[in-house]
C-alpha positions in Angstrom: 91.5 -2.1 -90.9 89.2 -4.7 -89.5 89.5 -3.2 -86.0 88.8 0.4 -87.1 85.1 -0.2 -88.0 84.0 -1.2 -84.5 85.7 1.7 -82.8 83.4 3.4 -80.2 80.7 0.8 -80.1 81.4 -0.3 -76.5 81.3 3.3 -75.4 77.9 3.8 -77.1 76.5 0.6 -75.5 77.7 1.6 -72.1 76.3 5.1 -72.6 72.9 3.7 -73.3 73.0 0.7 -70.9 74.0 2.5 -67.7 71.1 5.0 -67.7 68.7 2.2 -68.5 69.9 0.1 -65.6 69.8 3.1 -63.3 66.2 3.9 -64.4 65.1 0.3 -63.7 66.7 0.5 -60.3 65.1 3.8 -59.6 61.6 2.5 -60.5 62.2 -0.5 -58.2 63.2 1.6 -55.3 60.2 3.9 -55.9 57.9 0.9 -55.8 59.5 -0.4 -52.7 59.1 3.0 -51.0 55.4 3.1 -52.0 54.9 -0.3 -50.4 56.7 0.7 -47.2 54.5 3.9 -47.1 51.4 1.8 -47.5 52.4 -0.7 -44.7 53.3 2.3 -42.4 49.9 3.9 -43.2 48.0 0.7 -42.3 49.9 0.4 -39.0 49.3 4.1 -38.1 45.6 3.9 -39.0 45.1 0.8 -36.8 46.9 2.4 -33.9 45.0 5.6 -34.3 41.6 3.9 -34.4 42.4 2.0 -31.3 43.6 5.2 -29.5 40.4 6.9 -30.5 38.2 4.1 -29.2 40.0 4.3 -25.9 39.2 8.0 -25.5 42.0 9.9 -27.2 41.2 13.4 -28.6 40.6 13.6 -32.3 42.9 16.6 -32.8 45.8 14.8 -31.1 45.3 11.7 -33.3 45.0 13.8 -36.5 48.3 15.5 -35.7 50.0 12.1 -35.0 48.6 10.8 -38.3 50.0 13.8 -40.3 53.4 13.5 -38.6 53.6 9.7 -39.2 52.9 9.8 -42.9 52.9 13.3 -44.4 52.0 12.3 -48.0 48.8 10.4 -46.9 45.4 12.2 -46.8 43.7 11.2 -43.6 40.0 11.1 -42.7 38.8 10.4 -39.1 35.2 9.5 -38.4 33.8 9.0 -34.9 30.3 7.6 -34.4 28.6 6.5 -31.2 29.8 2.9 -31.4 32.4 2.9 -34.2 35.7 4.8 -34.9 37.2 4.7 -38.4 40.5 6.1 -39.7 40.8 6.2 -43.5 43.7 7.2 -45.7 44.8 7.5 -49.2 48.5 6.9 -50.0 49.3 8.6 -53.3 51.1 6.7 -56.0 54.6 7.7 -57.1 53.4 7.8 -60.7 50.3 9.5 -61.9 48.9 6.6 -63.9 48.8 4.4 -60.8 45.8 4.5 -58.5 46.4 5.5 -54.8 46.3 2.9 -52.1 43.1 3.3 -50.0 43.3 2.3 -46.3 40.5 2.1 -43.8 40.6 0.7 -40.3 37.6 0.7 -38.0 37.3 -0.3 -34.3 34.1 -0.7 -32.3 34.1 1.8 -29.4 
């Protein structure tokens, strides 16, 4: 009768352990995706600021920005001697702040 008292404990441990492990893996992949989105946004903002300083049209650059990173809110500002492209990459979780990006180039 010693074996009868532990019956089903392995099943219960697996039933709790597997979802917990999958949750941690999901959080890790979400954080990785957020980082990749931020790096992509920095690259796109830099390229767009350089394109604007070389005479590209603002509407063309804004459409390229929205195509490159759809979740990011972009702001383009053009002054007489300076072009800036700013963006805000939203966080995957509401309690995390968004990543703010700003790239400026002298025209």
